[in-house]
C-alpha beads as a LAMMPS data file, in Angstrom:
LAMMPS data file: protein, C-alpha beads

483 atoms
480 bonds

1 atom types
1 bond types

-500.0 500.0 xlo xhi
-500.0 500.0 ylo yhi
-500.0 500.0 zlo zhi

Masses

1 110.0

Atoms # bond

1 1 1 -317.404 -149.023 399.890
2 1 1 -319.422 -148.119 397.012
3 1 1 -322.673 -146.421 397.301
4 1 1 -325.487 -145.988 395.652
5 1 1 -326.471 -145.739 399.292
6 1 1 -323.042 -146.036 400.835
7 1 1 -320.335 -144.626 398.527
8 1 1 -317.878 -147.415 399.013
9 1 1 -316.092 -146.133 395.948
10 1 1 -314.580 -143.406 397.995
11 1 1 -313.610 -145.508 400.993
12 1 1 -309.928 -145.515 400.296
13 1 1 -306.954 -146.053 402.599
14 1 1 -303.859 -144.393 401.147
15 1 1 -301.227 -146.946 402.086
16 1 1 -299.599 -147.290 398.669
17 1 1 -296.667 -145.081 399.521
18 1 1 -295.366 -147.471 402.113
19 1 1 -297.326 -150.649 402.829
20 1 1 -299.623 -150.956 402.018
21 1 1 -309.432 -158.781 399.646
22 1 1 -318.039 -167.193 394.561
23 1 1 -320.551 -166.225 397.070
24 1 1 -321.511 -169.206 399.299
25 1 1 -325.088 -168.752 400.490
26 1 1 -326.007 -169.694 404.017
27 1 1 -329.747 -169.798 404.425
28 1 1 -330.753 -169.652 408.045
29 1 1 -334.287 -168.344 408.304
30 1 1 -334.713 -165.857 411.110
31 1 1 -338.100 -167.035 412.269
32 1 1 -337.456 -166.815 415.981
33 1 1 -336.892 -163.109 416.523
34 1 1 -335.504 -162.432 419.958
35 1 1 -335.049 -158.892 421.130
36 1 1 -331.670 -157.980 422.569
37 1 1 -332.805 -154.458 423.459
38 1 1 -334.750 -153.710 426.617
39 1 1 -335.879 -150.147 427.105
40 1 1 -334.310 -146.967 425.815
41 1 1 -330.833 -147.799 427.056
42 1 1 -330.798 -151.538 426.536
43 1 1 -329.385 -151.621 422.979
44 1 1 -325.642 -151.901 423.221
45 1 1 -324.576 -153.710 420.073
46 1 1 -323.028 -152.254 416.956
47 1 1 -325.230 -150.022 414.873
48 1 1 -326.382 -151.095 411.404
49 1 1 -326.801 -149.184 408.153
50 1 1 -330.289 -149.870 406.831
51 1 1 -330.172 -149.336 403.058
52 1 1 -333.073 -150.079 400.737
53 1 1 -331.536 -150.332 397.239
54 1 1 -332.970 -153.793 396.610
55 1 1 -336.027 -155.643 395.321
56 1 1 -338.750 -157.000 397.595
57 1 1 -337.307 -156.031 400.962
58 1 1 -339.219 -156.868 404.137
59 1 1 -341.496 -154.173 405.538
60 1 1 -340.052 -151.516 407.796
61 1 1 -341.627 -153.121 410.877
62 1 1 -340.195 -156.542 409.987
63 1 1 -336.814 -154.919 409.311
64 1 1 -336.811 -153.414 412.781
65 1 1 -337.457 -156.901 414.176
66 1 1 -334.438 -158.173 412.244
67 1 1 -332.297 -155.302 413.508
68 1 1 -333.135 -156.214 417.069
69 1 1 -332.709 -159.946 416.444
70 1 1 -329.126 -159.271 415.397
71 1 1 -328.504 -157.272 418.581
72 1 1 -328.190 -153.895 416.854
73 1 1 -327.684 -151.002 419.231
74 1 1 -328.517 -148.245 416.735
75 1 1 -329.500 -147.776 413.112
76 1 1 -328.491 -145.384 410.346
77 1 1 -330.857 -144.735 407.439
78 1 1 -330.118 -143.015 404.149
79 1 1 -333.100 -140.681 404.095
80 1 1 -335.870 -139.591 406.428
81 1 1 -338.195 -142.447 405.482
82 1 1 -341.491 -141.933 407.283
83 1 1 -342.228 -145.670 407.206
84 1 1 -338.926 -146.574 408.858
85 1 1 -339.169 -143.791 411.423
86 1 1 -342.681 -144.914 412.360
87 1 1 -341.499 -148.515 412.668
88 1 1 -338.775 -147.407 415.086
89 1 1 -341.218 -145.539 417.313
90 1 1 -341.278 -146.858 420.863
91 1 1 -338.222 -149.107 420.419
92 1 1 -335.768 -146.703 422.061
93 1 1 -333.271 -147.524 419.319
94 1 1 -331.231 -144.419 418.370
95 1 1 -331.497 -143.560 414.680
96 1 1 -329.105 -141.488 412.606
97 1 1 -330.711 -139.953 409.525
98 1 1 -328.867 -138.884 406.409
99 1 1 -329.715 -135.687 404.567
100 1 1 -329.329 -136.182 400.787
101 1 1 -326.370 -134.525 399.085
102 1 1 -328.751 -132.794 396.700
103 1 1 -330.451 -130.947 399.572
104 1 1 -327.265 -129.399 400.965
105 1 1 -327.030 -126.216 398.841
106 1 1 -330.595 -125.115 399.609
107 1 1 -330.234 -125.937 403.310
108 1 1 -327.039 -123.908 403.418
109 1 1 -328.545 -120.866 401.764
110 1 1 -331.821 -120.641 403.682
111 1 1 -332.648 -120.896 407.358
112 1 1 -336.312 -121.204 406.427
113 1 1 -335.567 -124.233 404.251
114 1 1 -333.757 -125.861 407.160
115 1 1 -336.682 -125.169 409.484
116 1 1 -339.121 -126.622 406.939
117 1 1 -336.939 -129.739 406.558
118 1 1 -336.953 -130.354 410.298
119 1 1 -340.674 -129.678 410.600
120 1 1 -341.524 -132.009 407.706
121 1 1 -339.107 -134.867 408.225
122 1 1 -338.366 -135.029 411.952
123 1 1 -340.977 -133.291 414.070
124 1 1 -343.829 -135.714 413.249
125 1 1 -341.781 -138.642 414.586
126 1 1 -340.237 -137.343 417.789
127 1 1 -340.087 -138.051 420.657
128 1 1 -341.624 -141.485 419.914
129 1 1 -338.686 -142.186 417.610
130 1 1 -335.318 -141.466 419.162
131 1 1 -333.358 -139.397 416.623
132 1 1 -329.695 -139.194 417.606
133 1 1 -327.929 -137.670 414.597
134 1 1 -328.582 -135.817 411.378
135 1 1 -325.806 -136.630 408.924
136 1 1 -325.651 -133.938 406.285
137 1 1 -324.471 -135.608 403.104
138 1 1 -322.981 -138.967 402.176
139 1 1 -319.234 -138.868 401.398
140 1 1 -319.682 -135.482 399.769
141 1 1 -315.944 -134.793 399.551
142 1 1 -315.407 -137.911 397.428
143 1 1 -317.544 -136.521 394.595
144 1 1 -315.569 -133.872 392.737
145 1 1 -318.465 -133.255 390.367
146 1 1 -320.243 -131.373 393.178
147 1 1 -317.177 -129.622 394.577
148 1 1 -318.275 -126.169 393.463
149 1 1 -321.912 -126.478 394.471
150 1 1 -321.748 -128.514 397.651
151 1 1 -318.405 -128.964 399.407
152 1 1 -318.290 -125.567 401.085
153 1 1 -322.031 -125.664 401.730
154 1 1 -321.847 -128.650 404.094
155 1 1 -320.994 -126.724 407.272
156 1 1 -323.441 -123.845 406.603
157 1 1 -326.169 -126.454 406.019
158 1 1 -325.262 -128.137 409.304
159 1 1 -325.338 -124.781 411.078
160 1 1 -328.792 -123.936 409.723
161 1 1 -330.160 -127.349 410.681
162 1 1 -328.587 -127.026 414.133
163 1 1 -330.351 -123.691 414.594
164 1 1 -333.639 -125.150 413.312
165 1 1 -333.432 -128.052 415.763
166 1 1 -332.811 -125.707 418.672
167 1 1 -335.799 -123.569 417.683
168 1 1 -338.125 -126.505 417.099
169 1 1 -341.035 -126.920 419.483
170 1 1 -341.250 -130.691 419.382
171 1 1 -339.640 -132.753 422.120
172 1 1 -336.608 -134.855 421.295
173 1 1 -335.200 -132.477 418.676
174 1 1 -332.917 -130.178 420.634
175 1 1 -330.577 -133.018 421.557
176 1 1 -330.019 -134.173 417.962
177 1 1 -326.360 -133.885 416.932
178 1 1 -325.173 -132.864 413.464
179 1 1 -322.448 -134.499 411.415
180 1 1 -321.500 -135.649 407.922
181 1 1 -319.991 -138.924 406.709
182 1 1 -316.611 -138.845 404.979
183 1 1 -314.598 -141.575 403.285
184 1 1 -310.942 -142.255 403.943
185 1 1 -310.068 -140.412 400.735
186 1 1 -310.550 -137.154 402.625
187 1 1 -306.976 -137.891 403.745
188 1 1 -303.938 -137.339 401.547
189 1 1 -301.794 -139.516 403.806
190 1 1 -302.647 -142.265 406.261
191 1 1 -299.444 -144.264 406.647
192 1 1 -297.982 -144.361 409.123
193 1 1 -301.056 -143.382 411.155
194 1 1 -299.108 -140.629 412.885
195 1 1 -298.603 -138.964 409.470
196 1 1 -302.340 -138.701 408.802
197 1 1 -303.254 -135.488 406.972
198 1 1 -306.266 -134.132 405.101
199 1 1 -306.135 -133.326 401.396
200 1 1 -304.853 -129.874 400.573
201 1 1 -307.947 -129.043 398.491
202 1 1 -310.272 -129.429 401.485
203 1 1 -308.175 -129.048 404.642
204 1 1 -308.603 -125.314 405.207
205 1 1 -311.805 -124.443 403.351
206 1 1 -313.933 -127.434 404.359
207 1 1 -312.395 -129.641 407.033
208 1 1 -311.222 -126.950 409.439
209 1 1 -314.694 -125.311 409.599
210 1 1 -316.238 -128.767 409.959
211 1 1 -313.984 -129.686 412.878
212 1 1 -314.641 -126.309 414.486
213 1 1 -318.389 -126.976 414.272
214 1 1 -318.117 -130.546 415.574
215 1 1 -315.918 -129.427 418.445
216 1 1 -318.282 -126.610 419.421
217 1 1 -321.357 -128.863 419.328
218 1 1 -319.622 -131.893 420.861
219 1 1 -320.515 -134.064 417.916
220 1 1 -318.566 -136.736 416.011
221 1 1 -316.379 -136.911 412.944
222 1 1 -318.074 -139.759 411.053
223 1 1 -315.738 -141.836 408.877
224 1 1 -316.491 -144.690 406.479
225 1 1 -313.572 -147.077 407.039
226 1 1 -313.215 -150.357 405.149
227 1 1 -310.132 -152.509 405.887
228 1 1 -311.390 -154.903 403.200
229 1 1 -310.426 -152.570 400.358
230 1 1 -306.950 -151.865 401.693
231 1 1 -306.238 -155.543 402.284
232 1 1 -307.704 -156.757 398.978
233 1 1 -305.153 -154.891 396.890
234 1 1 -302.198 -155.550 399.189
235 1 1 -302.272 -159.151 400.257
236 1 1 -298.505 -159.443 399.970
237 1 1 -297.993 -156.603 402.454
238 1 1 -301.035 -156.874 404.748
239 1 1 -301.948 -160.053 406.591
240 1 1 -305.559 -161.192 406.236
241 1 1 -305.582 -162.009 409.937
242 1 1 -304.457 -158.444 410.665
243 1 1 -307.408 -157.103 408.666
244 1 1 -309.828 -159.518 410.401
245 1 1 -308.835 -158.642 413.994
246 1 1 -307.062 -161.927 414.599
247 1 1 -303.446 -161.136 413.904
248 1 1 -300.666 -162.904 415.774
249 1 1 -298.041 -160.984 417.682
250 1 1 -295.714 -161.293 414.702
251 1 1 -298.107 -159.288 412.532
252 1 1 -298.290 -156.291 414.830
253 1 1 -297.143 -152.957 413.494
254 1 1 -295.276 -150.269 415.432
255 1 1 -295.650 -146.696 414.191
256 1 1 -292.163 -145.226 414.258
257 1 1 -293.651 -141.737 414.394
258 1 1 -295.274 -142.156 417.804
259 1 1 -294.193 -145.583 419.067
260 1 1 -297.761 -146.927 419.188
261 1 1 -298.391 -150.611 418.478
262 1 1 -301.212 -151.703 416.176
263 1 1 -302.858 -155.117 416.167
264 1 1 -305.402 -154.533 413.392
265 1 1 -305.925 -152.488 410.251
266 1 1 -309.072 -150.626 411.353
267 1 1 -307.230 -149.032 414.274
268 1 1 -304.570 -147.813 411.864
269 1 1 -307.199 -146.164 409.699
270 1 1 -308.959 -144.507 412.615
271 1 1 -305.764 -143.190 414.157
272 1 1 -304.748 -141.717 410.812
273 1 1 -307.940 -139.642 411.003
274 1 1 -307.143 -138.701 414.600
275 1 1 -303.680 -137.537 413.540
276 1 1 -305.141 -135.546 410.646
277 1 1 -307.591 -133.790 412.994
278 1 1 -304.799 -133.081 415.454
279 1 1 -302.737 -131.564 412.654
280 1 1 -305.474 -128.957 412.206
281 1 1 -305.693 -128.269 415.923
282 1 1 -308.768 -130.383 416.687
283 1 1 -307.284 -133.576 418.096
284 1 1 -310.065 -133.970 420.663
285 1 1 -313.017 -134.193 418.270
286 1 1 -314.812 -137.484 418.874
287 1 1 -314.695 -140.200 416.219
288 1 1 -317.471 -142.482 414.973
289 1 1 -317.396 -145.155 412.265
290 1 1 -320.397 -144.532 410.044
291 1 1 -319.712 -147.523 407.783
292 1 1 -317.497 -150.591 407.979
293 1 1 -317.888 -154.241 407.104
294 1 1 -316.769 -156.988 404.760
295 1 1 -318.518 -158.376 401.652
296 1 1 -319.692 -161.998 401.596
297 1 1 -319.477 -162.329 397.809
298 1 1 -318.287 -160.530 394.699
299 1 1 -317.158 -160.606 391.096
300 1 1 -314.161 -162.426 389.723
301 1 1 -311.101 -160.540 390.885
302 1 1 -312.676 -159.302 394.112
303 1 1 -310.298 -161.057 396.412
304 1 1 -311.469 -162.349 399.779
305 1 1 -315.136 -161.461 399.337
306 1 1 -316.698 -164.521 400.963
307 1 1 -318.895 -165.600 403.858
308 1 1 -316.008 -166.855 405.951
309 1 1 -314.171 -163.539 405.940
310 1 1 -317.324 -161.434 406.276
311 1 1 -318.560 -163.347 409.315
312 1 1 -315.091 -163.362 410.886
313 1 1 -314.646 -159.611 410.462
314 1 1 -318.065 -158.658 411.794
315 1 1 -318.036 -161.103 414.717
316 1 1 -314.573 -160.011 415.807
317 1 1 -315.489 -156.360 415.373
318 1 1 -318.583 -156.756 417.574
319 1 1 -316.653 -158.615 420.268
320 1 1 -313.871 -156.039 420.213
321 1 1 -316.083 -152.956 420.321
322 1 1 -318.188 -154.390 423.158
323 1 1 -315.146 -153.792 425.385
324 1 1 -314.724 -150.131 424.332
325 1 1 -311.017 -150.551 423.615
326 1 1 -310.625 -147.269 421.778
327 1 1 -307.541 -147.125 419.557
328 1 1 -303.821 -146.936 420.352
329 1 1 -303.976 -143.147 420.019
330 1 1 -307.179 -142.963 422.090
331 1 1 -307.223 -145.933 424.475
332 1 1 -310.573 -146.506 426.128
333 1 1 -312.419 -144.021 423.927
334 1 1 -315.993 -144.975 423.053
335 1 1 -316.283 -145.137 419.269
336 1 1 -319.800 -145.662 417.890
337 1 1 -319.722 -148.088 414.953
338 1 1 -322.298 -148.726 412.243
339 1 1 -321.926 -151.965 410.319
340 1 1 -322.706 -152.018 406.625
341 1 1 -325.326 -153.311 406.098
342 1 1 -328.674 -154.806 407.095
343 1 1 -329.508 -156.325 403.694
344 1 1 -327.780 -157.533 400.573
345 1 1 -328.872 -154.831 398.115
346 1 1 -329.165 -156.240 394.603
347 1 1 -329.939 -152.965 392.841
348 1 1 -326.782 -151.143 393.836
349 1 1 -324.499 -150.196 390.940
350 1 1 -320.816 -151.026 390.824
351 1 1 -318.843 -154.201 391.420
352 1 1 -320.509 -157.473 392.408
353 1 1 -319.408 -157.085 396.013
354 1 1 -321.751 -154.104 396.281
355 1 1 -324.612 -156.603 396.410
356 1 1 -323.123 -158.645 399.262
357 1 1 -322.530 -156.547 402.373
358 1 1 -325.700 -157.476 404.214
359 1 1 -326.398 -159.596 407.264
360 1 1 -329.712 -160.653 405.716
361 1 1 -330.996 -161.574 402.297
362 1 1 -334.037 -159.589 401.103
363 1 1 -336.255 -162.545 402.066
364 1 1 -335.260 -162.084 405.714
365 1 1 -332.985 -165.101 406.007
366 1 1 -329.507 -164.676 407.444
367 1 1 -326.402 -164.648 405.272
368 1 1 -324.497 -165.810 408.380
369 1 1 -324.971 -165.637 412.134
370 1 1 -323.587 -162.666 414.045
371 1 1 -324.431 -161.191 417.437
372 1 1 -323.793 -157.451 417.251
373 1 1 -323.649 -157.162 421.038
374 1 1 -320.390 -159.116 420.903
375 1 1 -321.477 -161.414 423.736
376 1 1 -321.836 -164.611 421.758
377 1 1 -318.652 -166.693 421.635
378 1 1 -319.785 -169.849 419.820
379 1 1 -321.173 -170.119 416.280
380 1 1 -321.893 -172.949 413.825
381 1 1 -319.050 -173.775 411.392
382 1 1 -318.660 -171.435 408.429
383 1 1 -318.256 -172.531 404.802
384 1 1 -314.684 -172.582 403.511
385 1 1 -313.369 -169.499 401.729
386 1 1 -314.342 -169.367 398.070
387 1 1 -312.127 -166.619 396.724
388 1 1 -312.853 -164.839 393.460
389 1 1 -309.318 -163.908 392.453
390 1 1 -308.372 -166.871 390.250
391 1 1 -309.145 -165.058 386.983
392 1 1 -308.089 -161.610 385.775
393 1 1 -310.508 -158.705 385.923
394 1 1 -310.667 -155.246 384.405
395 1 1 -312.617 -152.052 385.118
396 1 1 -314.422 -150.489 382.150
397 1 1 -317.130 -147.984 381.336
398 1 1 -320.632 -149.345 381.915
399 1 1 -323.600 -147.394 380.638
400 1 1 -322.572 -143.929 379.465
401 1 1 -325.833 -142.121 380.172
402 1 1 -324.267 -138.726 380.850
403 1 1 -321.295 -137.613 378.765
404 1 1 -320.551 -134.722 381.119
405 1 1 -320.355 -137.088 384.084
406 1 1 -318.132 -139.481 382.122
407 1 1 -315.805 -136.640 381.144
408 1 1 -315.547 -135.514 384.762
409 1 1 -314.811 -139.066 385.920
410 1 1 -312.122 -139.493 383.267
411 1 1 -310.540 -136.194 384.277
412 1 1 -310.485 -137.300 387.906
413 1 1 -308.961 -140.697 387.095
414 1 1 -306.279 -139.155 384.911
415 1 1 -305.293 -136.660 387.627
416 1 1 -304.450 -139.446 390.051
417 1 1 -300.982 -140.945 390.161
418 1 1 -298.270 -140.436 387.579
419 1 1 -298.835 -141.213 383.915
420 1 1 -302.163 -142.895 384.618
421 1 1 -303.622 -141.843 381.266
422 1 1 -300.459 -141.365 379.220
423 1 1 -301.471 -144.143 376.821
424 1 1 -304.635 -142.303 375.684
425 1 1 -302.852 -139.054 374.905
426 1 1 -302.178 -138.245 371.203
427 1 1 -299.521 -140.648 369.974
428 1 1 -300.152 -143.090 372.810
429 1 1 -300.818 -146.785 372.244
430 1 1 -304.454 -146.426 373.326
431 1 1 -305.316 -143.021 371.841
432 1 1 -307.263 -144.718 369.049
433 1 1 -310.163 -145.014 368.862
434 1 1 -310.337 -141.362 369.896
435 1 1 -313.734 -141.584 371.607
436 1 1 -314.912 -140.703 375.080
437 1 1 -316.152 -144.255 375.724
438 1 1 -312.853 -145.887 374.744
439 1 1 -310.787 -143.394 376.722
440 1 1 -313.079 -143.758 379.743
441 1 1 -312.596 -147.529 379.861
442 1 1 -308.824 -147.151 379.699
443 1 1 -308.777 -144.386 382.338
444 1 1 -311.072 -146.252 384.724
445 1 1 -309.030 -149.430 384.420
446 1 1 -305.687 -147.656 384.742
447 1 1 -306.912 -145.922 387.907
448 1 1 -308.386 -149.092 389.397
449 1 1 -305.364 -151.267 388.770
450 1 1 -303.025 -148.607 390.163
451 1 1 -305.038 -147.722 393.247
452 1 1 -306.741 -151.012 394.203
453 1 1 -303.750 -151.356 396.520
454 1 1 -304.900 -148.205 398.279
455 1 1 -308.590 -149.138 398.397
456 1 1 -309.620 -147.569 395.081
457 1 1 -312.765 -149.113 393.614
458 1 1 -314.255 -149.669 390.171
459 1 1 -317.261 -147.414 390.618
460 1 1 -316.929 -143.780 389.467
461 1 1 -320.398 -142.820 390.701
462 1 1 -321.975 -145.849 389.031
463 1 1 -320.378 -145.300 385.612
464 1 1 -317.889 -148.203 385.822
465 1 1 -318.188 -151.971 386.060
466 1 1 -315.807 -154.907 386.381
467 1 1 -315.444 -157.442 383.600
468 1 1 -313.550 -160.669 382.968
469 1 1 -313.341 -159.938 379.211
470 1 1 -309.983 -158.421 378.301
471 1 1 -310.638 -154.973 376.739
472 1 1 -307.135 -154.795 375.235
473 1 1 -307.000 -154.252 371.476
474 1 1 -304.137 -154.169 369.028
475 1 1 -301.108 -152.575 370.635
476 1 1 -303.282 -151.102 373.421
477 1 1 -302.861 -153.268 376.489
478 1 1 -305.067 -152.941 379.594
479 1 1 -303.451 -154.020 382.860
480 1 1 -305.385 -156.759 384.675
481 1 1 -306.003 -157.514 388.346
482 1 1 -303.417 -160.291 388.155
483 1 1 -300.602 -158.164 386.682

Bonds

1 1 1 2
2 1 2 3
3 1 3 4
4 1 4 5
5 1 5 6
6 1 6 7
7 1 7 8
8 1 8 9
9 1 9 10
10 1 10 11
11 1 11 12
12 1 12 13
13 1 13 14
14 1 14 15
15 1 15 16
16 1 16 17
17 1 17 18
18 1 18 19
19 1 19 20
20 1 22 23
21 1 23 24
22 1 24 25
23 1 25 26
24 1 26 27
25 1 27 28
26 1 28 29
27 1 29 30
28 1 30 31
29 1 31 32
30 1 32 33
31 1 33 34
32 1 34 35
33 1 35 36
34 1 36 37
35 1 37 38
36 1 38 39
37 1 39 40
38 1 40 41
39 1 41 42
40 1 42 43
41 1 43 44
42 1 44 45
43 1 45 46
44 1 46 47
45 1 47 48
46 1 48 49
47 1 49 50
48 1 50 51
49 1 51 52
50 1 52 53
51 1 53 54
52 1 54 55
53 1 55 56
54 1 56 57
55 1 57 58
56 1 58 59
57 1 59 60
58 1 60 61
59 1 61 62
60 1 62 63
61 1 63 64
62 1 64 65
63 1 65 66
64 1 66 67
65 1 67 68
66 1 68 69
67 1 69 70
68 1 70 71
69 1 71 72
70 1 72 73
71 1 73 74
72 1 74 75
73 1 75 76
74 1 76 77
75 1 77 78
76 1 78 79
77 1 79 80
78 1 80 81
79 1 81 82
80 1 82 83
81 1 83 84
82 1 84 85
83 1 85 86
84 1 86 87
85 1 87 88
86 1 88 89
87 1 89 90
88 1 90 91
89 1 91 92
90 1 92 93
91 1 93 94
92 1 94 95
93 1 95 96
94 1 96 97
95 1 97 98
96 1 98 99
97 1 99 100
98 1 100 101
99 1 101 102
100 1 102 103
101 1 103 104
102 1 104 105
103 1 105 106
104 1 106 107
105 1 107 108
106 1 108 109
107 1 109 110
108 1 110 111
109 1 111 112
110 1 112 113
111 1 113 114
112 1 114 115
113 1 115 116
114 1 116 117
115 1 117 118
116 1 118 119
117 1 119 120
118 1 120 121
119 1 121 122
120 1 122 123
121 1 123 124
122 1 124 125
123 1 125 126
124 1 126 127
125 1 127 128
126 1 128 129
127 1 129 130
128 1 130 131
129 1 131 132
130 1 132 133
131 1 133 134
132 1 134 135
133 1 135 136
134 1 136 137
135 1 137 138
136 1 138 139
137 1 139 140
138 1 140 141
139 1 141 142
140 1 142 143
141 1 143 144
142 1 144 145
143 1 145 146
144 1 146 147
145 1 147 148
146 1 148 149
147 1 149 150
148 1 150 151
149 1 151 152
150 1 152 153
151 1 153 154
152 1 154 155
153 1 155 156
154 1 156 157
155 1 157 158
156 1 158 159
157 1 159 160
158 1 160 161
159 1 161 162
160 1 162 163
161 1 163 164
162 1 164 165
163 1 165 166
164 1 166 167
165 1 167 168
166 1 168 169
167 1 169 170
168 1 170 171
169 1 171 172
170 1 172 173
171 1 173 174
172 1 174 175
173 1 175 176
174 1 176 177
175 1 177 178
176 1 178 179
177 1 179 180
178 1 180 181
179 1 181 182
180 1 182 183
181 1 183 184
182 1 184 185
183 1 185 186
184 1 186 187
185 1 187 188
186 1 188 189
187 1 189 190
188 1 190 191
189 1 191 192
190 1 192 193
191 1 193 194
192 1 194 195
193 1 195 196
194 1 196 197
195 1 197 198
196 1 198 199
197 1 199 200
198 1 200 201
199 1 201 202
200 1 202 203
201 1 203 204
202 1 204 205
203 1 205 206
204 1 206 207
205 1 207 208
206 1 208 209
207 1 209 210
208 1 210 211
209 1 211 212
210 1 212 213
211 1 213 214
212 1 214 215
213 1 215 216
214 1 216 217
215 1 217 218
216 1 218 219
217 1 219 220
218 1 220 221
219 1 221 222
220 1 222 223
221 1 223 224
222 1 224 225
223 1 225 226
224 1 226 227
225 1 227 228
226 1 228 229
227 1 229 230
228 1 230 231
229 1 231 232
230 1 232 233
231 1 233 234
232 1 234 235
233 1 235 236
234 1 236 237
235 1 237 238
236 1 238 239
237 1 239 240
238 1 240 241
239 1 241 242
240 1 242 243
241 1 243 244
242 1 244 245
243 1 245 246
244 1 246 247
245 1 247 248
246 1 248 249
247 1 249 250
248 1 250 251
249 1 251 252
250 1 252 253
251 1 253 254
252 1 254 255
253 1 255 256
254 1 256 257
255 1 257 258
256 1 258 259
257 1 259 260
258 1 260 261
259 1 261 262
260 1 262 263
261 1 263 264
262 1 264 265
263 1 265 266
264 1 266 267
265 1 267 268
266 1 268 269
267 1 269 270
268 1 270 271
269 1 271 272
270 1 272 273
271 1 273 274
272 1 274 275
273 1 275 276
274 1 276 277
275 1 277 278
276 1 278 279
277 1 279 280
278 1 280 281
279 1 281 282
280 1 282 283
281 1 283 284
282 1 284 285
283 1 285 286
284 1 286 287
285 1 287 288
286 1 288 289
287 1 289 290
288 1 290 291
289 1 291 292
290 1 292 293
291 1 293 294
292 1 294 295
293 1 295 296
294 1 296 297
295 1 297 298
296 1 298 299
297 1 299 300
298 1 300 301
299 1 301 302
300 1 302 303
301 1 303 304
302 1 304 305
303 1 305 306
304 1 306 307
305 1 307 308
306 1 308 309
307 1 309 310
308 1 310 311
309 1 311 312
310 1 312 313
311 1 313 314
312 1 314 315
313 1 315 316
314 1 316 317
315 1 317 318
316 1 318 319
317 1 319 320
318 1 320 321
319 1 321 322
320 1 322 323
321 1 323 324
322 1 324 325
323 1 325 326
324 1 326 327
325 1 327 328
326 1 328 329
327 1 329 330
328 1 330 331
329 1 331 332
330 1 332 333
331 1 333 334
332 1 334 335
333 1 335 336
334 1 336 337
335 1 337 338
336 1 338 339
337 1 339 340
338 1 340 341
339 1 341 342
340 1 342 343
341 1 343 344
342 1 344 345
343 1 345 346
344 1 346 347
345 1 347 348
346 1 348 349
347 1 349 350
348 1 350 351
349 1 351 352
350 1 352 353
351 1 353 354
352 1 354 355
353 1 355 356
354 1 356 357
355 1 357 358
356 1 358 359
357 1 359 360
358 1 360 361
359 1 361 362
360 1 362 363
361 1 363 364
362 1 364 365
363 1 365 366
364 1 366 367
365 1 367 368
366 1 368 369
367 1 369 370
368 1 370 371
369 1 371 372
370 1 372 373
371 1 373 374
372 1 374 375
373 1 375 376
374 1 376 377
375 1 377 378
376 1 378 379
377 1 379 380
378 1 380 381
379 1 381 382
380 1 382 383
381 1 383 384
382 1 384 385
383 1 385 386
384 1 386 387
385 1 387 388
386 1 388 389
387 1 389 390
388 1 390 391
389 1 391 392
390 1 392 393
391 1 393 394
392 1 394 395
393 1 395 396
394 1 396 397
395 1 397 398
396 1 398 399
397 1 399 400
398 1 400 401
399 1 401 402
400 1 402 403
401 1 403 404
402 1 404 405
403 1 405 406
404 1 406 407
405 1 407 408
406 1 408 409
407 1 409 410
408 1 410 411
409 1 411 412
410 1 412 413
411 1 413 414
412 1 414 415
413 1 415 416
414 1 416 417
415 1 417 418
416 1 418 419
417 1 419 420
418 1 420 421
419 1 421 422
420 1 422 423
421 1 423 424
422 1 424 425
423 1 425 426
424 1 426 427
425 1 427 428
426 1 428 429
427 1 429 430
428 1 430 431
429 1 431 432
430 1 432 433
431 1 433 434
432 1 434 435
433 1 435 436
434 1 436 437
435 1 437 438
436 1 438 439
437 1 439 440
438 1 440 441
439 1 441 442
440 1 442 443
441 1 443 444
442 1 444 445
443 1 445 446
444 1 446 447
445 1 447 448
446 1 448 449
447 1 449 450
448 1 450 451
449 1 451 452
450 1 452 453
451 1 453 454
452 1 454 455
453 1 455 456
454 1 456 457
455 1 457 458
456 1 458 459
457 1 459 460
458 1 460 461
459 1 461 462
460 1 462 463
461 1 463 464
462 1 464 465
463 1 465 466
464 1 466 467
465 1 467 468
466 1 468 469
467 1 469 470
468 1 470 471
469 1 471 472
470 1 472 473
471 1 473 474
472 1 474 475
473 1 475 476
474 1 476 477
475 1 477 478
476 1 478 479
477 1 479 480
478 1 480 481
479 1 481 482
480 1 482 483
């Protein structure tokens, strides 16, 4: 998951209790842009996340052409960019706009601030641009550093923006729905899917009010769900075909808790969220996938990050969702899906895979062919898999620009699991050198190695990085990705 713009770091699937994936460049220049969308209701492909954390991206108008060339049915952007909103004017393509995490406290505390935000960022662009959703915050509940200031402010901010939209004079604003995007780590349990439950620290104070709001306004619970992360750390237990929507009958899974049969990993993840919502009394709240996808490249140790798997996942996902299959717990339900992402974003922090989620390179050429409408059945051959897991990898502290943030990240890592940071306690094999930097590297690595099998990432809000240089020293041994 890891954003920068997408917070992949928090996109975890907690399967560890039971069961629990060298970039090959394909340069196909998209010179012949054909529009798959005709009129306001003609776009029926998957949505795309349009992030901009990269050098020398195409203009907003060219990017909209590329969206439509891929058959995108909707777009999600990470801020209310005036250039992008103007470029979308007249296309009829629904756009979901994210409200920055930093804006949430002020929007929650002031109705006037919410009204000003709508007037400044939305009103000038509607109804020419079709705004479908305002998504208040990006995986807020994955960032414990803002728990006190922001977590409980999410729903009040949504309520104030909802009121501002209803009071707005401009056309096209009163129908905008409110939501927020959450990672899979909002759940404390997700296996089996029928046992899905929200974390105790957020279930009553944050999630229940959120579900109440979404239910009352008939909006969606937006989840960032990445089967890639769950599979990558659990290849012995999870079939790659199962993660890529092409599992054989022998790889199907039956949930003993409800008797439902699963044919792919994404459905398991989504139904775990459904079960968690039902546990709080809101089992009918609609579900949308705000981010999903598969990386086409990555660092050493990032298993399965290649063009073959990325194209297979996204093509199969588009074909599957075009039939509105729902999930085993909600057969036939329409689930909006936003693929991550439009571009490879080379300025995103974190692991190497963070730079390789896009359908296009920044120069506008395709990484691989995919038709997001799901109608295309034949594609050119893909390059063979070039996996990156042949050498060991570790997770260590990158640039320590903020000691307070590093301390908070270390505290979080050490609170996860059992004995995760025992070795850096006084008397432990890795206590010396007794510095924040040394302890952070050990804590980050210990967390990553323990929870990669559950989708944990080497990110820590941009503080961590992967390395192929063994950080072990003396009697202090760091576990590796191959251990």
